C-alpha positions as CSV (number, residue, x, y, z in Angstrom):
1,X,9.3,-269.8,175.5
2,X,7.3,-269.9,172.6
3,X,4.1,-272.0,172.4
4,X,4.1,-275.7,171.7
5,X,0.9,-276.7,169.4
6,X,1.2,-280.1,170.9
7,X,1.2,-279.3,174.3
8,X,-1.7,-276.9,173.9
9,X,-3.7,-279.2,171.9
10,X,-3.1,-281.8,174.8
11,X,-3.3,-279.5,177.8
12,X,-5.1,-281.1,180.8
13,X,-7.4,-278.6,182.6
14,X,-8.5,-279.6,185.9
15,X,-12.3,-280.6,186.6
16,X,-14.1,-277.4,188.5
17,X,-17.0,-278.2,190.5
18,X,-19.0,-274.9,192.0
19,X,-22.2,-274.0,193.5
20,X,-23.7,-270.5,192.9
21,X,-27.0,-269.2,194.0
22,X,-29.1,-265.9,194.1
23,X,-26.4,-263.5,194.9
24,X,-24.0,-264.4,192.1
25,X,-27.0,-264.6,189.7
26,X,-28.0,-261.1,190.8
27,X,-24.5,-259.8,190.8
28,X,-24.0,-261.1,187.2
29,X,-27.2,-259.1,186.1
30,X,-26.2,-256.0,188.0
31,X,-22.6,-256.1,186.2
32,X,-24.2,-256.0,182.8
33,X,-26.2,-252.5,184.1
34,X,-29.8,-254.4,184.4
35,X,-31.8,-252.7,186.9
36,X,-31.1,-249.3,186.0
37,X,-34.8,-248.6,185.7
38,X,-35.9,-249.6,189.2
39,X,-39.5,-249.3,188.0
40,X,-39.3,-251.8,185.0
41,X,-40.5,-255.5,185.9
42,X,-38.7,-257.1,183.2
43,X,-35.3,-255.7,184.5
44,X,-36.3,-256.8,188.2
45,X,-36.6,-260.3,187.0
46,X,-33.1,-260.4,186.9
47,X,-32.0,-258.3,189.9
48,X,-34.6,-259.5,192.6
49,X,-34.7,-263.1,194.5
50,X,-38.7,-262.9,194.2
51,X,-38.9,-265.3,191.0
52,X,-35.5,-264.8,190.0
53,X,-34.1,-265.4,186.4
54,X,-30.9,-266.0,185.3
55,X,-29.5,-264.4,182.2
56,X,-28.5,-267.0,179.6
57,X,-25.1,-265.6,179.1
58,X,-24.3,-266.0,182.8
59,X,-23.1,-269.6,181.7
60,X,-20.1,-267.8,180.5
61,X,-19.1,-267.5,184.3
62,X,-20.1,-270.6,185.6
63,X,-16.5,-272.9,185.8
64,X,-14.3,-270.5,184.1
65,X,-11.2,-271.8,184.1
66,X,-9.3,-268.4,185.1
67,X,-7.1,-266.4,182.9
68,X,-4.8,-269.8,182.2
69,X,-3.0,-268.4,179.2
70,X,-0.8,-266.5,181.9
71,X,0.4,-269.8,183.4
72,X,4.2,-270.4,182.2
73,X,3.7,-274.0,180.6
74,X,1.5,-272.3,177.5
75,X,3.9,-270.3,176.2
76,X,1.8,-267.8,175.1
77,X,2.0,-263.9,174.8
78,X,-0.7,-263.3,177.1
79,X,-0.5,-259.4,176.7
80,X,-1.1,-259.5,172.9
81,X,-4.3,-262.3,173.4
82,X,-7.6,-260.6,171.9
83,X,-10.9,-262.4,172.5
84,X,-12.1,-262.8,168.7
85,X,-15.5,-264.8,169.1
86,X,-17.6,-266.5,171.7
87,X,-20.3,-269.0,171.9
88,X,-22.7,-270.8,174.1
89,X,-25.0,-273.8,173.7
90,X,-27.7,-274.2,176.1
91,X,-28.8,-277.8,176.5
92,X,-31.7,-276.4,179.2
93,X,-32.8,-273.3,180.6
94,X,-30.3,-272.0,183.3
95,X,-31.6,-272.0,186.9
96,X,-30.9,-268.9,189.2
97,X,-29.0,-271.6,191.8
98,X,-27.3,-275.0,191.2
99,X,-24.2,-276.7,191.4
100,X,-21.9,-277.5,188.2
101,X,-18.9,-279.2,187.2
102,X,-17.0,-277.9,184.3
103,X,-14.3,-279.2,181.8
104,X,-12.3,-277.1,179.6
105,X,-10.5,-278.3,176.8
106,X,-8.4,-277.2,173.5
107,X,-10.2,-277.7,170.7
108,X,-8.5,-276.1,168.0
109,X,-5.3,-274.0,167.2
110,X,-5.1,-272.5,163.7
111,X,-1.8,-270.9,162.4
112,X,-2.1,-267.8,160.5
113,X,1.7,-267.3,159.8
114,X,4.5,-266.0,161.7
115,X,3.5,-262.1,161.3
116,X,-0.2,-262.7,161.3
117,X,-0.8,-264.9,164.8
118,X,-3.0,-267.9,165.6
119,X,-6.3,-268.7,166.5
120,X,-7.0,-270.5,169.5
121,X,-10.2,-272.3,170.5
122,X,-11.2,-273.7,173.8
123,X,-14.5,-275.5,174.7
124,X,-16.1,-275.8,178.2
125,X,-18.7,-278.5,178.8
126,X,-21.1,-277.4,182.0
127,X,-22.8,-280.4,183.7
128,X,-25.0,-280.6,186.5
129,X,-23.6,-282.1,189.6
130,X,-26.3,-283.9,190.9
131,X,-27.6,-285.4,187.8
132,X,-24.9,-285.3,185.4
133,X,-27.1,-283.5,182.8
134,X,-25.5,-281.1,180.2
135,X,-26.4,-277.5,181.0
136,X,-24.3,-275.6,178.4
137,X,-21.4,-275.8,175.9
138,X,-19.2,-272.7,176.0
139,X,-16.6,-272.0,173.2
140,X,-14.0,-269.4,173.0
141,X,-11.9,-268.1,170.1
142,X,-8.9,-266.0,170.7
143,X,-6.5,-264.5,168.5
144,X,-3.1,-265.1,169.7
145,X,-1.2,-262.0,168.1
146,X,2.5,-263.0,169.2
147,X,2.3,-266.3,168.7
148,X,1.9,-267.4,164.8
149,X,4.3,-269.4,163.0
150,X,4.4,-272.7,165.1
151,X,1.9,-275.0,163.4
152,X,-1.4,-276.5,164.9
153,X,-4.6,-278.1,163.6
154,X,-6.0,-278.8,160.1
155,X,-8.8,-276.6,159.0
156,X,-10.1,-273.2,160.2
157,X,-12.5,-271.3,162.5
158,X,-15.8,-271.6,161.9
159,X,-17.4,-269.1,159.1
160,X,-18.9,-266.1,160.3
161,X,-22.6,-265.4,160.7
162,X,-24.3,-263.2,157.8
163,X,-26.3,-260.3,158.9
164,X,-29.6,-259.7,156.5
165,X,-28.9,-256.8,153.9
166,X,-31.9,-254.8,155.0
167,X,-32.6,-252.3,157.8
168,X,-33.0,-253.7,161.3
169,X,-36.3,-254.7,163.1
170,X,-35.2,-253.2,166.5
171,X,-32.5,-251.0,167.8
172,X,-31.7,-250.9,171.5
173,X,-29.4,-248.2,173.1
174,X,-28.0,-249.0,176.8
175,X,-25.4,-247.6,178.9
176,X,-22.7,-249.1,180.9
177,X,-21.3,-247.4,183.9
178,X,-17.7,-245.9,184.4
179,X,-17.0,-248.6,186.8
180,X,-18.2,-251.2,184.5
181,X,-15.2,-253.5,184.3
182,X,-14.6,-253.5,187.9
183,X,-18.0,-254.8,188.5
184,X,-17.7,-257.5,185.8
185,X,-14.4,-258.8,187.1
186,X,-16.1,-259.5,190.4
187,X,-17.7,-262.6,188.4
188,X,-14.4,-264.3,188.4
189,X,-12.2,-262.7,185.2
190,X,-9.4,-261.0,186.8
191,X,-7.5,-260.2,183.6
192,X,-5.5,-257.2,184.6
193,X,-6.4,-255.7,181.1
194,X,-9.8,-254.6,182.6
195,X,-8.4,-252.8,185.8
196,X,-4.7,-251.7,185.6
197,X,-4.1,-248.9,183.4
198,X,-0.3,-250.1,183.1
199,X,-1.2,-253.2,181.7
200,X,-4.0,-251.6,179.2
201,X,-1.2,-249.3,178.1
202,X,1.2,-252.3,177.7
203,X,-1.5,-254.0,175.4
204,X,-2.2,-250.8,173.3
205,X,-5.1,-249.3,175.1
206,X,-5.3,-245.7,176.6
207,X,-7.4,-247.2,179.6
208,X,-8.8,-250.6,180.8
209,X,-11.5,-252.1,178.4
210,X,-14.5,-253.5,179.3
211,X,-14.6,-257.5,179.2
212,X,-16.0,-258.8,175.9
213,X,-18.4,-261.4,177.8
214,X,-19.8,-258.2,179.4
215,X,-20.5,-256.8,176.0
216,X,-21.9,-260.1,175.0
217,X,-24.3,-260.0,178.1
218,X,-25.6,-256.6,177.3
219,X,-26.5,-257.3,174.0
220,X,-28.5,-260.3,175.1
221,X,-30.2,-258.1,177.2
222,X,-31.0,-255.7,174.3
223,X,-32.6,-258.7,172.8
224,X,-34.3,-259.9,175.5
225,X,-35.8,-256.3,176.4
226,X,-37.1,-255.4,172.9
227,X,-37.8,-258.7,171.1
228,X,-38.6,-261.5,173.7
229,X,-40.4,-259.7,176.4
230,X,-37.7,-260.6,179.0
231,X,-38.3,-264.0,178.4
232,X,-34.5,-266.0,179.2
233,X,-35.9,-269.3,178.5
234,X,-36.5,-268.6,174.6
235,X,-32.8,-268.2,174.2
236,X,-30.8,-271.7,173.7
237,X,-27.7,-270.1,171.6
238,X,-25.6,-267.1,171.2
239,X,-22.6,-266.4,169.2
240,X,-20.7,-263.2,168.9
241,X,-17.7,-261.8,167.1
242,X,-15.8,-259.3,169.0
243,X,-14.8,-256.1,166.6
244,X,-13.7,-253.5,168.8
245,X,-13.4,-252.8,172.8
246,X,-16.1,-251.1,174.5
247,X,-14.9,-248.6,177.1
248,X,-16.5,-248.7,180.5
249,X,-19.1,-245.6,180.6
250,X,-19.8,-246.1,176.7
251,X,-23.6,-246.4,175.4
252,X,-23.9,-249.5,173.4
253,X,-26.5,-249.6,170.6
254,X,-27.6,-253.0,169.6
255,X,-29.4,-253.6,165.9
256,X,-31.3,-256.8,165.9
257,X,-33.0,-258.6,163.0
258,X,-35.6,-261.5,163.3
259,X,-35.9,-264.3,160.8
260,X,-37.7,-267.1,162.5
261,X,-35.9,-268.4,165.4
262,X,-32.5,-266.5,164.7
263,X,-31.8,-263.1,165.8
264,X,-29.0,-261.3,164.0
265,X,-27.1,-258.8,165.9
266,X,-24.8,-255.8,165.4
267,X,-23.6,-253.6,168.4
268,X,-22.0,-250.4,168.3
269,X,-20.7,-247.3,170.3
270,X,-22.1,-244.3,168.3
271,X,-20.2,-241.8,170.0
272,X,-17.4,-243.1,169.1
273,X,-18.3,-244.4,165.8
274,X,-17.5,-248.3,166.5
275,X,-18.8,-251.4,165.6
276,X,-18.0,-253.6,168.8
277,X,-19.6,-256.7,167.8
278,X,-20.6,-257.6,164.3
279,X,-22.0,-260.9,162.5
280,X,-23.5,-262.3,165.6
281,X,-26.4,-264.1,166.3
282,X,-29.0,-265.8,169.3
283,X,-30.7,-268.9,168.4
284,X,-34.7,-269.4,169.8
285,X,-36.4,-272.2,171.2
């Protein structure tokens, strides 16, 4: 069954209410590789319950609706989905424990042609279950490689961020574990692309790949480590463009440029000569 643009744009998602606590906050940080240096008090801040701080990018897993593209009503060729861009806006600092309500909606479907696929944008609003106050807005842009030529929304996805034309102000190299994808999926993203070699091969990869949102979290931590003295409250927004997958076990190099309250980011895997994040940014308070 091919996609029906009208159905997708009007698709209703269940309201998700969920609680999280120190265990989930620590697990998320550990799945990014934080805590690799047990003597670094900055890293310990995110993996030890005494004065625990939450990584801003943890909002990506709160109220996550699951891998809904596999559901029969969508018509999406889910094996050919590519996570293209992702953005978060934090309306307040994320606490290390709380109860949230989240609602997902489809906010764009841009057709690129029968042989070029389509862009699908989904947006999730995360609010405090106790007060109703907005916590964050999470926006995901996916490339549906097998679902072009069906029509969709007017307009186009947002224009990408522009990286400054000068050498980076800081560079941070961070390793990933060979089992990083198996750890990250415990946060709730069970797409088999990140665990099952057969699914990865069917999607065109030699082996399971790391979640793009794990790469995003690692880049955010690189910025906290090198530019922000581990002060997570400074990050109020982040937007990344995925350009190549990370393989679990890769070391990621993040280049960072600072211009006022904007950090521009590019991340690569030097050992394989690939750029994995480009034209990305963090917004500071």
